C-alpha positions in Angstrom: 49.4 -17.6 35.9 52.4 -15.7 34.5 52.8 -12.0 34.8 52.7 -11.6 31.0 49.3 -13.3 30.9 48.0 -11.1 33.8 49.2 -8.0 32.0 47.5 -9.2 28.8 44.2 -9.7 30.6 44.4 -6.3 32.3 45.2 -4.6 29.0 42.1 -6.3 27.4 40.0 -5.0 30.3 41.5 -1.5 29.9 40.5 -1.6 26.2 36.9 -2.0 27.3 36.9 1.1 29.5 35.8 3.5 26.8 32.8 1.5 25.9 31.9 1.1 29.6 32.0 4.9 29.9 29.7 5.2 26.8 27.3 2.6 28.3 27.3 4.4 31.6 26.5 7.7 29.9 23.7 6.1 28.0 22.2 4.6 31.1 22.3 7.9 32.8 20.6 9.7 29.9 17.9 7.0 30.0 17.4 7.4 33.7 17.2 11.2 33.3 14.8 11.1 30.4 12.5 8.7 32.1 12.5 11.0 35.2 14.3 8.3 37.1 11.9 5.5 36.7 12.5 2.5 38.9 13.5 0.4 36.0 16.1 2.8 34.5 17.6 3.5 38.0 17.8 -0.2 38.6 19.6 -0.7 35.2 22.0 2.1 36.0 22.6 0.7 39.5 23.3 -2.7 38.0 25.8 -1.4 35.5 27.6 0.6 38.2 27.6 -2.4 40.5 29.2 -4.6 37.9 31.7 -1.9 37.0 32.7 -1.5 40.6 33.4 -5.2 41.0 35.3 -5.7 37.8 37.3 -2.5 38.1 38.5 -3.5 41.6 39.4 -7.0 40.4 41.6 -5.6 37.7 43.3 -3.1 39.9 41.4 0.1 39.0 40.8 1.0 42.6 39.9 4.6 42.0 37.3 3.6 39.5 36.0 0.9 41.8 35.6 3.4 44.7 33.9 5.9 42.6 31.5 3.2 41.3 30.7 2.0 44.8 29.9 5.6 45.8 27.5 6.0 42.9 25.9 2.6 43.6 25.3 3.6 47.2 23.6 6.8 46.1 21.5 5.0 43.6 20.5 2.4 46.2 19.3 4.9 48.8 18.6 8.2 47.2 15.4 10.1 46.9 15.0 10.1 43.1 12.6 13.0 43.3 15.1 15.3 45.1 16.8 17.8 42.8 19.9 17.9 45.1 20.1 14.1 44.9 19.9 14.1 41.1 22.5 16.9 40.9 25.0 15.0 43.2 24.5 11.7 41.4 24.9 13.4 38.0 28.2 14.9 39.1 29.4 11.6 40.5 28.4 9.7 37.3 30.2 12.3 35.2 33.3 11.9 37.4 33.1 8.1 37.0 32.8 8.5 33.2 35.9 10.8 33.2 37.9 8.3 35.3 37.0 5.5 32.9 38.0 7.6 29.9 41.3 8.6 31.6 42.2 5.1 32.5 41.3 3.9 28.9 44.0 6.3 27.5 46.8 5.5 29.9 49.7 3.8 28.1 51.4 1.2 30.3 
């Protein structure tokens, strides 16, 4: 595949980062409002997992690492712990910020 085609594909992925940030925020709000029900945490974890894989594939290594960290927390955290919720919230917010930052970078 030519470099131009790869650049075009990466740019298309980049254009989806803002909507991915919005979706992630919505999933977090759903999890929070449901008091971290098993279903909403699983949905959030799935979104973060997919994001981690796709971001890494397109060269967004910082986003991928952040997503993997959040996924790990969601996979093993005590959802009833206030400190766990606070840490995950901060990390989700950081991931959303990274997505928005990457979405606005002009290459």
